[in-house]
Every structure is written in structure tokens, then in C-alpha cells.
N, C-alpha and C positions, 0 to 999 in steps of 0.2 A: 586239388586237395585229394590226396590219396588215404584210403583207409583201408584196414584190413592188417592180416597177421605178418609180421616182419619175419616170422620163423620160415613162413614159405611165400617167397617173394613170386612165385609164379601164378598167383591169383591175389587181384586186388580190385577194389572199387573206387573209381575216381569221380569226385564231385566237380563238376564244370560250372562255375556261377556265371550268371548273365547269359546262359545259354538256353535253347529249347530243343524241340524235335528237329530242326533243320540240321544243325551240326550233329547232334546225338544220334541221329539214323543214318545219317551220311557216314559217320565215324563206325557205327555198328556194322554196315555195309562193307566198309574198308577192311576193319578187323576180321570179320568172317572170311574174307577172301585169303586171309593169311594162314597157311598151312599149321604154324605154331599155335595157332587158337584152337582151344577145343570147345570154349564157350564164350559168348559174348552176348550181351543184352544191355539195355539201358530202360530207364524209367525217370519219368517227371514227377517228384513227390507230391506236388501240389500245383495246380495251374496258376496260383498267386505266388508262386515261390520260383525266380528265375534260376533255376538249377536244375541240372540234368545228372543223374548219377549212370556212371557206366562200369559195368563188371566186366573184367577180362580174366579169364583162366587159360592158361597156356600148357604146352607139354612139358615145360621146363625152363623156357626161358623166362627173364625178368619180365612180368607184366607192364612194369613201367616202360621198358625198351620197346617192347611189342607196341605199346601204344603210341610212343614217340615215332616209329616207324610207319604206323598207320596214318598219323597226322601229316608226315612228309607225304606219303602216298596219295592221300587226298589233297594236298596242296598242288602236288603234279597234275592230278586230274582235273582240278580247277583251273590251272593254268593252261592246260591243252584246251578246255571247253572255252575259255575266254579268247585264247589266239584263234580258234576255229571261228567263233562268233565274230569276232573283229575282221577278219579277212572275209567272211561271207558279207558283211555289211559294206565293206569297202568294194568287193566285186559289185554288189548291188547298185551303189552309188555311182560307180564308173558306167555302168551299164545305163543307168537312167540318165547320166549326163550325156554319153555317146547318142542315144535314143532321141534325146531333146535338141541334139545338134543336126539330126537327120533332115533334110530337106525332103518336103512331101509335095 
């Protein structure tokens, strides 16, 4: 859900339901890497409320579009981490298999 003024769409607050610090802090980091972002922060209104509010202010681009781009960037980072871990696990298992076949 998007909150904010529809007169100035370069700044908005987005409420992400059923989310916590994990996604909110990752998005905050990714957003702050974007040169179009002048301010980004998040808050969790209450520990019992599964919601994160993310505030985005940009240099003029639509805050909604910048948030979407950051979500895409975060997905790419997660895919890279996943493939790197999968590759390392596969190499480790192959090494263990080869070592177990070695005659001593």
C-alpha cells in the first residue's frame, strides 16, 4: 500500500504487510545504493503488527518506480547469492565424494 501525496510522487511511504526487518532493511540498503534516492528509511510500527513502512524520497523520479527497481535489484542479488552457495555446496560434496573414494 502506498501512502503520501499524489501531488509530489517523488516521495511516498509504502506499507509492506506480513514483512519484518529482514526485507525492510535489505530494501533500505538497496534503495540507498540508488543515486536517485535522497532519503530512505523504514520503521516497524509495533512488534505485534506484521508490517514494515518504507519511506522513499527521490531526486524527481517516481518513488514507486524507484522502489520497484530496488526490488528487482534485490532479487538479482538474492539469485546470485543462491547460485554461489549452490555451487559451493556442489563442489564441497564432490570433493568429499572423491576423498571417500581414495584408497589409503
